C-alpha positions, 0 to 999 in steps of 0.5 A, spaced: 099 541 687 105 546 688 111 544 684 118 545 686 123 548 680 129 544 682 134 548 677 132 554 682 135 550 688 142 551 691 147 545 689 148 543 696 140 542 697 140 537 691 144 532 694 140 526 697 140 526 705 142 518 705 149 520 701 155 522 704 155 529 706 161 534 707 156 537 713 158 533 719 153 533 725 155 538 731 157 532 736 161 526 733 158 519 735 163 516 740 163 509 742 167 505 747 171 499 744 174 496 750 173 496 758 178 491 761 179 489 768 183 484 771 184 482 778 189 478 782 190 475 789 196 472 792 195 469 799 201 465 802 202 461 808 208 456 811 205 450 814 210 446 818 209 439 814 213 436 808 210 437 801 207 430 800 203 431 806 200 438 804 199 435 797 195 429 800 191 434 804 190 438 798 188 433 792 185 427 796 177 428 796 176 425 803 181 430 806 179 436 802 172 435 805 174 436 812 177 442 811 174 446 805 168 443 801 165 436 800 168 433 793 168 427 789 173 423 785 174 428 779 177 433 784 184 434 782 184 430 776 187 433 769 181 435 765 176 433 769 170 437 772 168 437 779 164 440 785 166 443 791 160 443 795 159 447 801 152 443 803 148 449 804 146 450 797 152 453 794 158 450 791 164 451 786 164 448 779 171 446 777 175 444 771 182 442 773 187 444 768 194 442 771 196 437 776 204 437 778 205 432 784 211 434 788 217 432 784 224 435 782 230 437 786 226 443 789 220 438 791 215 443 788 208 442 786 202 445 783 195 444 782 191 449 777 183 449 776 178 454 773 172 455 778 165 458 777 161 460 783 154 456 783 156 454 776 154 460 773 158 466 776 164 469 772 170 464 771 176 465 775 183 461 775 186 458 781 193 456 782 196 452 788 204 452 788 207 448 794 215 449 795 218 445 800 223 449 805 226 444 810 221 441 814 216 446 812 212 447 806 210 454 803 203 454 800 201 460 795 195 461 792 194 465 786 187 467 783 186 471 777 179 473 774 176 478 769 170 483 770 168 480 777 164 484 781 166 490 784 167 487 791 171 481 789 178 484 791 175 485 798 170 478 799 175 473 796 181 477 798 179 476 805 177 469 804 183 466 802 187 467 808 182 463 812 182 457 807 189 457 808 189 457 815 184 451 815 188 447 811 194 448 816 190 447 822 187 440 819 194 438 817 197 439 824 191 436 828 187 432 823 181 435 825 175 436 821 175 444 821 170 445 815 165 451 817 158 449 817 153 452 813 153 459 813 147 464 816 148 469 810 147 467 803 145 464 798 149 469 793 148 468 786 151 472 780 151 471 773 153 475 767 148 478 762 149 479 755 147 487 755 149 493 759 146 494 766 141 499 764 138 495 758 138 489 763 135 492 769 129 495 764 128 488 761 128 484 768 124 489 772 118 489 766 112 485 768 112 480 762 119 479 763 118 477 771 113 472 769 118 468 765 124 469 769 122 470 776 115 466 776 111 472 778 104 470 779 102 478 781 105 484 783 112 487 781 118 490 783 116 497 784 117 500 791 113 497 796 109 492 792 109 485 794 110 479 789 108 472 790 112 467 785 113 460 784 119 457 786 118 450 782 113 445 780 114 441 786 117 446 791 111 451 792 111 459 792 114 464 796 113 472 796 118 478 796 116 485 798 120 490 795 123 495 801 127 499 796 127 500 789 133 505 786 132 506 779 138 508 775 141 515 776 138 516 783 144 514 788 151 516 788 156 514 787 155 508 782 148 511 779 146 504 778 139 501 780 138 496 785 132 493 789 132 491 797 126 486 799 123 482 804 122 474 802 117 470 806 115 463 805 109 459 808 112 455 814 118 460 815 119 463 822 120 470 819 123 473 813 129 473 809 132 480 807 134 480 800 138 485 795 138 484 788 143 489 784 147 490 777 153 492 775 158 493 769 162 487 767 165 486 760 164 491 754 157 491 753 155 486 758 153 486 766 153 482 772 147 481 776 147 479 783 142 477 789 144 476 796 140 474 802 141 474 810 137 472 816 137 465 816 138 465 824 131 465 824 131 457 824 136 457 830 142 453 831 142 447 827 147 442 824 145 442 817 142 448 813 135 448 812 133 445 805 129 451 803 136 454 803 138 449 797 132 450 794 133 458 794 140 457 791 137 453 785 131 457 784 136 463 783 141 459 778 135 457 774 132 464 774 138 468 772 139 462 766 132 464 764 133 471 764 140 470 760 136 466 755 131 472 755 136 477 753 139 473 748 145 470 751 147 463 752 144 460 758 149 458 763 150 451 765 147 448 771 151 444 776 151 437 772 154 441 766 147 441 762 143 448 761 139 450 766 132 449 767 126 453 763 120 456 767 118 452 773 124 448 773 122 445 766 128 443 762 129 446 755 
């Protein structure tokens, strides 16, 4: 064995490596400490009706169901939770914070609430402000959100004018102007507690797919067919990946995504689907899925039951994925934690 005479070594080599050193690395270790993104949408319409009539249409559950979405007794009640149900599987879960009926010399009114798309999307704050202007009422809606999806401004910004026009139409004619079920969707989004690239690597791994997506075979690899369990009482479906884009492969975002065809026994054809992820708050990400192609079921008054079933499946799947990645599971429509594998409660 060769021994080293430490008395012959330079003093700098006698400093233990785990102690502070005056010799820093060439490149310092930079890290992000804040990534704030706030969005605000303001939409207005002048309705030729008194403020009391507009307030009644805005806050009476039966009236709201005729121009926006079906809701219940908790709607527009201070401190109460409620659902705005579009009767096709998709809904808003709401929490009312402010209810100020028409009052004062200016006859103004205000309704404020927070809502989450299908109960698990990022929360935004919505405020309705009513002001009487002669024989008419000015209605202004402000929606404020943080760390929403990249297309939030265009998607929600284009949606609010149509909603206000429906309210005005309903007040003027007393007609049921609520739209029927949509041929696009379901659209589900959920916040995850890790960065996009870490989340994507985790959620596409085969062992993880068995837990959060109910995979029985295959994978999310390009061209692969992956059957999965929709639920214990709901049977199975299968998706075939038509394009899998890994991180760093596509300009300008360089974020990963997967497009797929979705099929199920008894369907007359396939749905198209897209699964993608993007940054949200610092160290977090937003996972989203969207479908098109319900036209294959033809024209009908009510949405196919499988549309509701698919919405419920994705809400549960995203909840299980959040649990797998170490975050708290988002609540379901009832306010309880979402289901475990195959819709078992956890």
